[in-house]
TORLO-171530 format. One record per residue: residue number from 1; residue in one letter; x, y, z of N, C-alpha, C in turn. Coordinates in steps of 0.001 Angstrom, whole numbers. Layout:
N
<rec NUM, A, <X, Y, Z>, <X, Y, Z>, <X, Y, Z>> ...
***
This chain:
226
<rec 1, G, <-31751, -64449, -121032>, <-32598, -63922, -121969>, <-32497, -62766, -122672>> <rec 2, E, <-32718, -61787, -121450>, <-32612, -60382, -121858>, <-30891, -60276, -122380>> <rec 3, A, <-30008, -60303, -121534>, <-28663, -60241, -121709>, <-28240, -60086, -123165>> <rec 4, L, <-28728, -61727, -123718>, <-28570, -62001, -125134>, <-29084, -61386, -126169>> <rec 5, E, <-30435, -60653, -125555>, <-31316, -59960, -126904>, <-30121, -58426, -126600>> <rec 6, V, <-29529, -58347, -125398>, <-29133, -56648, -125427>, <-27956, -56899, -125878>> <rec 7, T, <-27167, -57944, -125631>, <-25599, -57741, -126315>, <-25823, -58147, -128275>> <rec 8, R, <-26746, -58849, -128247>, <-27094, -59199, -129798>, <-26787, -57596, -130295>> <rec 9, E, <-27785, -56785, -130128>, <-27691, -55389, -130215>, <-26312, -54511, -130312>> <rec 10, V, <-25509, -54791, -129063>, <-25104, -53668, -128654>, <-23321, -54259, -128312>> <rec 11, N, <-23235, -55612, -128288>, <-21856, -56484, -128331>, <-21164, -56242, -127057>> <rec 12, C, <-22004, -56711, -125673>, <-21374, -56130, -124492>, <-21435, -57385, -123831>> <rec 13, V, <-21375, -58659, -123993>, <-21207, -59628, -122993>, <-20221, -60738, -123754>> <rec 14, V, <-18923, -61129, -123227>, <-17874, -61695, -123484>, <-17978, -63047, -123201>> <rec 15, D, <-18745, -63420, -122079>, <-18877, -65133, -121767>, <-19822, -65275, -120715>> <rec 16, F, <-20516, -66349, -120583>, <-21903, -66302, -119634>, <-21004, -67371, -118947>> <rec 17, I, <-21352, -67312, -117533>, <-20845, -68162, -116436>, <-21816, -69227, -116230>> <rec 18, H, <-21124, -70207, -116780>, <-21787, -71422, -116858>, <-22469, -72510, -115683>> <rec 19, D, <-21583, -72038, -114619>, <-22171, -72571, -113364>, <-23154, -71425, -112491>> <rec 20, C, <-23753, -70559, -113249>, <-25095, -69937, -112412>, <-26102, -70439, -112018>> <rec 21, E, <-26152, -71561, -113132>, <-27388, -72326, -112399>, <-26835, -73344, -111211>> <rec 22, D, <-25642, -73988, -111072>, <-25742, -74719, -110039>, <-25521, -73868, -108628>> <rec 23, Q, <-24904, -72652, -109187>, <-25157, -71606, -107594>, <-26257, -71698, -107849>> <rec 24, L, <-27692, -71332, -108254>, <-28999, -71148, -107886>, <-29645, -72195, -107085>> <rec 25, Q, <-29335, -73613, -107772>, <-29464, -74391, -106771>, <-28691, -74533, -105019>> <rec 26, K, <-27741, -74408, -105430>, <-27124, -74192, -103809>, <-27812, -73073, -102972>> <rec 27, L, <-28329, -72188, -103922>, <-29187, -70932, -102838>, <-30144, -71720, -101961>> <rec 28, K, <-31166, -72300, -103174>, <-32060, -72737, -102320>, <-31868, -73256, -101542>> <rec 29, K, <-30917, -74323, -100972>, <-30333, -75212, -99815>, <-30111, -74482, -98544>> <rec 30, Q, <-29707, -73093, -98957>, <-29121, -72382, -97622>, <-30181, -71911, -96791>> <rec 31, K, <-29901, -71820, -95936>, <-31161, -71801, -94763>, <-31228, -70003, -94702>> <rec 32, E, <-29688, -69546, -94270>, <-29465, -67766, -94495>, <-29878, -67412, -95824>> <rec 33, K, <-30999, -66254, -96276>, <-30963, -65552, -97263>, <-30106, -64305, -97358>> <rec 34, G, <-29217, -64387, -98093>, <-27865, -62828, -97726>, <-28908, -61655, -98421>> <rec 35, L, <-28331, -60566, -98549>, <-28843, -59651, -98800>, <-28795, -59599, -100587>> <rec 36, L, <-28033, -60143, -101020>, <-28541, -59907, -102305>, <-28967, -61513, -103144>> <rec 37, Y, <-29888, -61924, -102356>, <-30547, -63406, -102153>, <-31227, -63407, -103889>> <rec 38, G, <-30516, -64669, -104918>, <-31244, -64439, -106329>, <-31109, -63386, -106884>> <rec 39, I, <-30291, -62628, -106788>, <-30233, -61494, -108003>, <-29303, -62083, -108780>> <rec 40, P, <-28975, -61846, -109898>, <-28315, -61960, -110943>, <-27211, -60596, -111367>> <rec 41, I, <-26160, -61246, -111141>, <-24882, -59873, -110974>, <-24055, -60104, -112344>> <rec 42, S, <-23976, -59406, -113380>, <-23029, -58995, -114207>, <-21420, -58365, -113612>> <rec 43, I, <-20890, -58531, -114502>, <-19121, -58712, -114160>, <-18183, -58359, -114933>> <rec 44, K, <-17082, -57503, -114921>, <-16430, -56522, -115364>, <-15634, -57988, -116140>> <rec 45, D, <-15417, -57751, -117539>, <-14234, -58862, -117520>, <-12979, -59238, -117078>> <rec 46, H, <-12504, -58122, -116572>, <-10946, -58647, -116181>, <-11297, -59340, -114292>> <rec 47, I, <-12379, -59271, -113772>, <-12661, -59742, -112227>, <-12529, -61875, -112558>> <rec 48, D, <-12001, -62048, -111753>, <-11640, -63172, -111614>, <-12943, -64433, -111161>> <rec 49, C, <-13321, -65415, -112245>, <-14175, -66104, -111988>, <-13591, -67384, -112254>> <rec 50, K, <-14249, -68277, -111628>, <-13299, -69793, -111508>, <-13533, -70880, -113018>> <rec 51, G, <-13360, -71124, -113417>, <-13621, -71614, -114809>, <-13288, -70913, -116180>> <rec 52, H, <-13077, -69760, -115706>, <-13518, -68682, -116946>, <-12022, -68078, -116972>> <rec 53, V, <-11899, -67101, -118121>, <-10913, -66231, -118441>, <-10824, -65083, -117960>> <rec 54, S, <-9310, -63931, -117562>, <-10041, -62446, -117608>, <-9214, -62371, -118703>> <rec 55, S, <-9333, -61890, -119186>, <-8638, -61681, -121025>, <-8159, -59971, -120967>> <rec 56, A, <-8839, -59242, -120389>, <-8388, -57611, -119964>, <-8252, -57391, -121656>> <rec 57, G, <-9468, -58432, -122945>, <-9214, -57611, -123679>, <-7466, -57867, -124564>> <rec 58, M, <-6897, -58939, -124053>, <-5448, -59314, -124867>, <-5123, -60763, -124924>> <rec 59, V, <-4862, -60980, -126077>, <-4902, -62132, -126783>, <-3958, -62925, -125777>> <rec 60, K, <-2739, -62686, -125175>, <-1683, -62923, -124172>, <-2657, -63792, -123301>> <rec 61, F, <-3838, -63322, -122933>, <-4443, -64268, -121590>, <-5374, -65050, -121923>> <rec 62, L, <-5781, -65374, -123074>, <-6944, -66079, -122955>, <-6897, -67433, -122725>> <rec 63, G, <-5507, -68025, -123026>, <-5393, -69345, -122751>, <-5668, -69659, -121126>> <rec 64, Q, <-5472, -68354, -120151>, <-5297, -68956, -119325>, <-6525, -68820, -117925>> <rec 65, V, <-7044, -69942, -117951>, <-8601, -69799, -117326>, <-8314, -70210, -115681>> <rec 66, K, <-9010, -69195, -114945>, <-8606, -68567, -113587>, <-9066, -70115, -112642>> <rec 67, E, <-8579, -70628, -112009>, <-8529, -71966, -111050>, <-9408, -71719, -109491>> <rec 68, E, <-9646, -69983, -109407>, <-10803, -69348, -108229>, <-11351, -68224, -108501>> <rec 69, D, <-12570, -68362, -107766>, <-13250, -66860, -107798>, <-12485, -65867, -107630>> <rec 70, S, <-12465, -64730, -107272>, <-11554, -63147, -106718>, <-12680, -63124, -105509>> <rec 71, V, <-12055, -62756, -104699>, <-12652, -62040, -103267>, <-13998, -61956, -103588>> <rec 72, I, <-14424, -60640, -104488>, <-15465, -59546, -104583>, <-16627, -61066, -105067>> <rec 73, V, <-15935, -61989, -105823>, <-16942, -63159, -106274>, <-17554, -63931, -105477>> <rec 74, Q, <-16437, -64477, -104650>, <-16928, -65343, -103279>, <-17596, -64228, -102385>> <rec 75, V, <-17464, -63225, -102341>, <-18773, -62451, -101514>, <-19598, -62096, -101742>> <rec 76, L, <-20021, -62124, -103266>, <-21386, -61669, -104019>, <-21874, -63159, -103664>> <rec 77, K, <-21268, -64198, -104009>, <-22187, -65610, -104005>, <-22653, -66074, -102430>> <rec 78, S, <-21439, -65580, -101860>, <-22085, -65867, -99956>, <-23295, -65186, -99432>> <rec 79, Q, <-23593, -63734, -100578>, <-25074, -62602, -100208>, <-25581, -63558, -100974>> <rec 80, G, <-25804, -64382, -101662>, <-27257, -64863, -102681>, <-26773, -64302, -103444>> <rec 81, A, <-25702, -63440, -104343>, <-25811, -63016, -105841>, <-25670, -64170, -106691>> <rec 82, I, <-25866, -63922, -108084>, <-25838, -65266, -109057>, <-25122, -64111, -110311>> <rec 83, P, <-23526, -64532, -109973>, <-22685, -63756, -111281>, <-23164, -64925, -112317>> <rec 84, F, <-23393, -63902, -113649>, <-23862, -64644, -114922>, <-23413, -64408, -115677>> <rec 85, V, <-23078, -63202, -116375>, <-22173, -63003, -117216>, <-21013, -62192, -117504>> <rec 86, K, <-19757, -62591, -117960>, <-18946, -61355, -117968>, <-18714, -60034, -118965>> <rec 87, T, <-18514, -59249, -118990>, <-18761, -58388, -119363>, <-17609, -57276, -120689>> <rec 88, N, <-17939, -56725, -121630>, <-16766, -56016, -122244>, <-15706, -54691, -122146>> <rec 89, I, <-14661, -54935, -122347>, <-13866, -53610, -121764>, <-12837, -53497, -123031>> <rec 90, P, <-12342, -51883, -122895>, <-11068, -51761, -124028>, <-9989, -52406, -123957>> <rec 91, Q, <-8966, -53038, -124573>, <-7712, -53566, -124391>, <-7031, -52747, -123229>> <rec 92, T, <-6585, -53543, -122120>, <-5903, -53480, -120985>, <-6670, -52333, -120299>> <rec 93, M, <-7974, -51986, -120417>, <-8709, -50887, -119464>, <-8148, -49659, -119960>> <rec 94, M, <-6901, -49356, -120811>, <-6869, -47649, -120499>, <-7352, -46882, -121238>> <rec 95, N, <-8806, -46748, -121273>, <-9527, -46034, -122450>, <-10751, -46059, -122336>> <rec 96, Y, <-11450, -45075, -122901>, <-12282, -44512, -122593>, <-13490, -44570, -123342>> <rec 97, D, <-13290, -45360, -124457>, <-14233, -46219, -125424>, <-14052, -47906, -124581>> <rec 98, C, <-14924, -48580, -125257>, <-14679, -50095, -125096>, <-14540, -51192, -126292>> <rec 99, S, <-13671, -51270, -126973>, <-13433, -52366, -128002>, <-11883, -52855, -127836>> <rec 100, N, <-12029, -54112, -128284>, <-10774, -54925, -127919>, <-10334, -55440, -129317>> <rec 101, L, <-9776, -55826, -129602>, <-9581, -57088, -131022>, <-10248, -58607, -130991>> <rec 102, I, <-10225, -58751, -130008>, <-11004, -60122, -129327>, <-12192, -60228, -129501>> <rec 103, F, <-13103, -59237, -128750>, <-14910, -59377, -128815>, <-14970, -58122, -129709>> <rec 104, G, <-14087, -57192, -130281>, <-14541, -56113, -130650>, <-15474, -54683, -130196>> <rec 105, Q, <-16251, -53834, -130851>, <-16718, -53048, -130455>, <-18034, -52870, -129541>> <rec 106, T, <-18299, -52307, -128513>, <-19183, -52380, -128117>, <-20396, -50758, -127731>> <rec 107, L, <-21505, -50984, -128308>, <-22506, -49641, -128439>, <-22932, -49299, -127275>> <rec 108, N, <-23459, -48024, -127502>, <-24031, -47343, -126605>, <-25577, -47934, -126488>> <rec 109, P, <-25915, -48255, -125749>, <-27751, -48455, -126212>, <-28799, -47764, -126176>> <rec 110, L, <-28492, -46620, -125554>, <-29264, -45327, -126043>, <-29102, -44649, -127184>> <rec 111, N, <-27754, -45075, -128227>, <-27711, -44178, -129375>, <-26276, -45402, -129718>> <rec 112, H, <-26276, -46256, -131043>, <-25314, -46676, -131822>, <-24326, -46260, -132298>> <rec 113, Q, <-24660, -44714, -132509>, <-23448, -44575, -133110>, <-22610, -43769, -131786>> <rec 114, K, <-22928, -44053, -130770>, <-22000, -43676, -129591>, <-21046, -44600, -128641>> <rec 115, S, <-20492, -44322, -128140>, <-19563, -44898, -126839>, <-20458, -45472, -126384>> <rec 116, P, <-20220, -46466, -125161>, <-20729, -46275, -124161>, <-19777, -45765, -122680>> <rec 117, G, <-18378, -45822, -123466>, <-17795, -45039, -122372>, <-16828, -46378, -122065>> <rec 118, G, <-16018, -46421, -120614>, <-14698, -46998, -120918>, <-14332, -46612, -119290>> <rec 119, S, <-13406, -47763, -118444>, <-13187, -48918, -119077>, <-14681, -50162, -118704>> <rec 120, S, <-15179, -49611, -118224>, <-16638, -50652, -117337>, <-17521, -50537, -118981>> <rec 121, G, <-17313, -50554, -119936>, <-18120, -50072, -120948>, <-19507, -51281, -121097>> <rec 122, G, <-19201, -52589, -121298>, <-20035, -53885, -121050>, <-21006, -53502, -120055>> <rec 123, E, <-20130, -52944, -119143>, <-21573, -53127, -117529>, <-22163, -51932, -118098>> <rec 124, G, <-21767, -51147, -118092>, <-22743, -49873, -119020>, <-23878, -50232, -119628>> <rec 125, A, <-23152, -50827, -120570>, <-24153, -51024, -122003>, <-25166, -52400, -121770>> <rec 126, L, <-25382, -53261, -120846>, <-25635, -54170, -120409>, <-26846, -53422, -119412>> <rec 127, I, <-26182, -53095, -118362>, <-27357, -52549, -117467>, <-28113, -51449, -118323>> <rec 128, A, <-27897, -50741, -118683>, <-28468, -49770, -119484>, <-29715, -50355, -120407>> <rec 129, G, <-29167, -51222, -121489>, <-29923, -51879, -121909>, <-31126, -52831, -121784>> <rec 130, G, <-31089, -53045, -120102>, <-32029, -54133, -119880>, <-31626, -55019, -119505>> <rec 131, G, <-30457, -55489, -119846>, <-30083, -57028, -119449>, <-29373, -57595, -118173>> <rec 132, S, <-29607, -56214, -117551>, <-28644, -56805, -115829>, <-29068, -55503, -115037>> <rec 133, I, <-29384, -56052, -113923>, <-29645, -55198, -112587>, <-29014, -54425, -111726>> <rec 134, L, <-27654, -55067, -111902>, <-26816, -54515, -110780>, <-25352, -55297, -111176>> <rec 135, G, <-24438, -54688, -111658>, <-22367, -55117, -112034>, <-21848, -54735, -111396>> <rec 136, I, <-21077, -55142, -111315>, <-19275, -54669, -110758>, <-18600, -54056, -111900>> <rec 137, G, <-18051, -52930, -111712>, <-17076, -52569, -113027>, <-15843, -52064, -111882>> <rec 138, S, <-14880, -51780, -112374>, <-13571, -50702, -111597>, <-13545, -49691, -112423>> <rec 139, D, <-12953, -48794, -111517>, <-12762, -47678, -111746>, <-10797, -46815, -111032>> <rec 140, V, <-10104, -46564, -111779>, <-9076, -45845, -111477>, <-9214, -44557, -111668>> <rec 141, A, <-9363, -44224, -113332>, <-9438, -42555, -113324>, <-10688, -42350, -114082>> <rec 142, G, <-11826, -42812, -113991>, <-12974, -42316, -114615>, <-13956, -44112, -115170>> <rec 143, S, <-13387, -45328, -114878>, <-13653, -46273, -115697>, <-15327, -47209, -115175>> <rec 144, I, <-15616, -46448, -113938>, <-17074, -46817, -113456>, <-17683, -45664, -113917>> <rec 145, R, <-17304, -44266, -113653>, <-17942, -43044, -113960>, <-18181, -42632, -114732>> <rec 146, L, <-17702, -42900, -116098>, <-17687, -42440, -117460>, <-18798, -43296, -117665>> <rec 147, P, <-18811, -44181, -117847>, <-19771, -45147, -118581>, <-21285, -44899, -118147>> <rec 148, S, <-20782, -44906, -116280>, <-22451, -44521, -115774>, <-22811, -43342, -116350>> <rec 149, S, <-21990, -42367, -117157>, <-22534, -40962, -117408>, <-23218, -41643, -118801>> <rec 150, F, <-22301, -41881, -119387>, <-22890, -41988, -120810>, <-23908, -42763, -120898>> <rec 151, C, <-23913, -43549, -120422>, <-25372, -45056, -120248>, <-26509, -44256, -119275>> <rec 152, G, <-26312, -42824, -118536>, <-27388, -42237, -118075>, <-27930, -43483, -116496>> <rec 153, L, <-26743, -43999, -115916>, <-26765, -45187, -114668>, <-25904, -44246, -113834>> <rec 154, C, <-26649, -45180, -112545>, <-25560, -44688, -111043>, <-24261, -45793, -110986>> <rec 155, G, <-23078, -44784, -110409>, <-22346, -45975, -110289>, <-21384, -45341, -109215>> <rec 156, L, <-20602, -46452, -108673>, <-19908, -45813, -107395>, <-18341, -46362, -107320>> <rec 157, K, <-17356, -45407, -107173>, <-15942, -45409, -107531>, <-16040, -45770, -105737>> <rec 158, P, <-15520, -46630, -104729>, <-15693, -46594, -103310>, <-14247, -46224, -103131>> <rec 159, T, <-13842, -45498, -101996>, <-12576, -45109, -101125>, <-11754, -46361, -101388>> <rec 160, G, <-10625, -46161, -102011>, <-9164, -47042, -102267>, <-8851, -47970, -101116>> <rec 161, N, <-9423, -49187, -101390>, <-8804, -50541, -100296>, <-10131, -50707, -99488>> <rec 162, R, <-11438, -49910, -99990>, <-12812, -50459, -99156>, <-12761, -51836, -99667>> <rec 163, I, <-12782, -52107, -100567>, <-13532, -53391, -100938>, <-12075, -54318, -102016>> <rec 164, S, <-11985, -55667, -101441>, <-10846, -56366, -102117>, <-10692, -56386, -103601>> <rec 165, P, <-9666, -56265, -103826>, <-9331, -55888, -105412>, <-9180, -57200, -105763>> <rec 166, S, <-9585, -56904, -107727>, <-9722, -57896, -108572>, <-8612, -58898, -108278>> <rec 167, T, <-8245, -60238, -108178>, <-7262, -60617, -108663>, <-6497, -60924, -109295>> <rec 168, C, <-6726, -60066, -110328>, <-6366, -60370, -111513>, <-4992, -60541, -112216>> <rec 169, N, <-4034, -60868, -112857>, <-2886, -61107, -112815>, <-2793, -59888, -114082>> <rec 170, N, <-3485, -59336, -114553>, <-3471, -58413, -115502>, <-3053, -57007, -115551>> <rec 171, R, <-2286, -56770, -113888>, <-1976, -55362, -113965>, <-686, -55007, -114612>> <rec 172, T, <-540, -54670, -115585>, <242, -54248, -116490>, <1026, -52781, -116086>> <rec 173, F, <88, -51790, -115164>, <342, -50878, -114881>, <436, -50411, -113498>> <rec 174, V, <1396, -49613, -112980>, <1176, -49540, -111570>, <318, -47836, -111610>> <rec 175, F, <-246, -47559, -110479>, <-1022, -45784, -110440>, <-362, -45392, -109547>> <rec 176, A, <-718, -44182, -108896>, <-838, -43236, -108023>, <-2637, -43232, -107158>> <rec 177, V, <-3243, -43655, -108073>, <-4192, -43540, -107961>, <-4765, -45130, -107572>> <rec 178, T, <-5428, -45349, -106511>, <-5594, -47007, -106234>, <-7147, -47267, -107370>> <rec 179, G, <-7133, -48288, -107888>, <-8072, -48868, -108525>, <-8902, -49564, -107871>> <rec 180, M, <-10390, -49086, -107791>, <-11341, -49919, -107198>, <-12269, -50067, -107750>> <rec 181, L, <-12660, -51640, -107665>, <-13868, -52099, -108188>, <-15298, -51450, -107301>> <rec 182, G, <-16252, -51545, -108218>, <-17358, -50597, -107447>, <-18953, -50813, -107754>> <rec 183, P, <-20146, -51012, -107734>, <-21101, -51317, -108382>, <-21319, -50321, -109069>> <rec 184, M, <-22558, -50721, -110228>, <-23424, -50103, -111516>, <-24599, -50600, -111132>> <rec 185, A, <-25753, -49539, -111690>, <-27045, -50079, -111326>, <-27852, -48928, -111887>> <rec 186, R, <-29129, -48914, -111930>, <-29786, -47832, -112372>, <-30086, -47266, -111489>> <rec 187, D, <-30062, -47005, -109809>, <-30550, -46336, -109464>, <-29631, -46471, -108041>> <rec 188, V, <-29479, -44999, -106892>, <-28788, -45036, -105698>, <-28896, -46355, -104589>> <rec 189, D, <-30331, -46315, -104969>, <-30734, -47248, -103781>, <-29764, -48999, -103674>> <rec 190, S, <-29693, -49574, -105232>, <-29053, -50613, -105634>, <-27687, -50513, -105298>> <rec 191, L, <-26910, -49442, -105647>, <-25402, -49040, -105701>, <-25594, -49622, -103353>> <rec 192, A, <-26112, -48433, -103084>, <-25932, -48975, -101675>, <-26384, -50065, -100801>> <rec 193, L, <-27315, -51122, -101614>, <-27269, -52201, -101193>, <-26435, -53213, -101300>> <rec 194, C, <-25693, -53175, -102551>, <-24695, -53727, -103064>, <-23903, -53751, -102146>> <rec 195, M, <-23283, -52245, -101512>, <-21568, -51756, -100956>, <-22281, -52614, -99751>> <rec 196, K, <-23310, -52242, -99014>, <-23637, -52705, -97986>, <-23656, -54702, -97242>> <rec 197, A, <-23852, -54884, -98904>, <-24083, -56622, -99121>, <-21901, -56799, -98968>> <rec 198, L, <-21560, -56265, -99627>, <-19915, -56418, -99867>, <-18966, -56402, -98575>> <rec 199, L, <-19939, -55135, -98036>, <-18963, -54555, -96746>, <-18829, -55882, -95449>> <rec 200, C, <-18999, -57297, -95980>, <-19175, -57759, -94571>, <-18358, -58297, -93919>> <rec 201, Q, <-18555, -59509, -93067>, <-17498, -60474, -92234>, <-16967, -61265, -93078>> <rec 202, E, <-17656, -61989, -94050>, <-17336, -62557, -95506>, <-15931, -62354, -95804>> <rec 203, M, <-16174, -60631, -96494>, <-15003, -59887, -97391>, <-13709, -59703, -96009>> <rec 204, F, <-14239, -59369, -95144>, <-12947, -58756, -94177>, <-12353, -59896, -93562>> <rec 205, R, <-12278, -61461, -93649>, <-12142, -62850, -93320>, <-11233, -63026, -94633>> <rec 206, L, <-12014, -63080, -96011>, <-10978, -63433, -96971>, <-10295, -62897, -97179>> <rec 207, D, <-10077, -61727, -96913>, <-9225, -60432, -97284>, <-8865, -59663, -95592>> <rec 208, P, <-7813, -59822, -95360>, <-7331, -59153, -93704>, <-6879, -57942, -94171>> <rec 209, T, <-6672, -57381, -95386>, <-6174, -55733, -95373>, <-7510, -54931, -96046>> <rec 210, V, <-8345, -55587, -96262>, <-9891, -54449, -96025>, <-10279, -54349, -94389>> <rec 211, P, <-10058, -52686, -94639>, <-10636, -52134, -93192>, <-12319, -53036, -92488>> <rec 212, P, <-11984, -53434, -91395>, <-13506, -53929, -91262>, <-14482, -53419, -90777>> <rec 213, L, <-14804, -52066, -91950>, <-15845, -51102, -91506>, <-16761, -51386, -92225>> <rec 214, P, <-18202, -51960, -91290>, <-19372, -52033, -92580>, <-20391, -51032, -93140>> <rec 215, F, <-20773, -50889, -93911>, <-21540, -49930, -94712>, <-22291, -49175, -93600>> <rec 216, D, <-22023, -47833, -93571>, <-22652, -46653, -92577>, <-24208, -46460, -93696>> <rec 217, E, <-24997, -46955, -92993>, <-26412, -46504, -93349>, <-26901, -44751, -93180>> <rec 218, E, <-26276, -44595, -91992>, <-26453, -42919, -91133>, <-25532, -42050, -92573>> <rec 219, V, <-24374, -42357, -92793>, <-24055, -41486, -93832>, <-24943, -41432, -94979>> <rec 220, R, <-25274, -42400, -95063>, <-25726, -42222, -96485>, <-27090, -41466, -96782>> <rec 221, L, <-28039, -42230, -95048>, <-29573, -40327, -95254>, <-29107, -39751, -95399>> <rec 222, R, <-27691, -39059, -94197>, <-27681, -37684, -93992>, <-27254, -36902, -95129>> <rec 223, G, <-26643, -37675, -96090>, <-26548, -37233, -97485>, <-27825, -36497, -98558>> <rec 224, N, <-28769, -37324, -98079>, <-30057, -37057, -99209>, <-30800, -35733, -98858>> <rec 225, P, <-31377, -35322, -99690>, <-31659, -33844, -99868>, <-32937, -33839, -98740>> <rec 226, M, <-33517, -33330, -97762>, <-34774, -33776, -97153>, <-36002, -32611, -98250>> 
***
């Protein structure tokens, strides 16, 4: 409900993930509660979800419905999270604004005259507007960091190859810098919890190219000012 209200105002959601109800029923039957048990999570448009399109804001990809979840979505589900919406991006994701010809312009919920930033702008707008508490964006040259800054949020671009990349087939560009998926939220603790949940045996099993290094709580605590 909150996400619907926010997107009516700022146009940040492009798709509702219809099997989130089924996911909730499955969770109730699971004996083990994952670290993200019951948390609804928003997902940037280009990240593959079974039964949905990963458009990258481009018309040419609209007919291509994905047959399976990307690794990160599988891991989130295994940890009890419920991916529930996909969020808007600029066309090709090569922009620090957030608009495309399919879904239109996303506005900054703090000031409708301003951009939420890009390319994870739909995530920034939805979380800042109160429609999601945790989201997954991606970042090559600022695409998590800029919308986090523009919308007053916390975001993390992890080290290259720390998390399995999106299986999206829309990689039109080759970069010298590794693009990374990463969490966006209102506080650092949420980012830490998400990273801890993602860096699990299920991730390392599904993608053997990811170094099997769990999240180091000590490093994070050492970084905190006393």
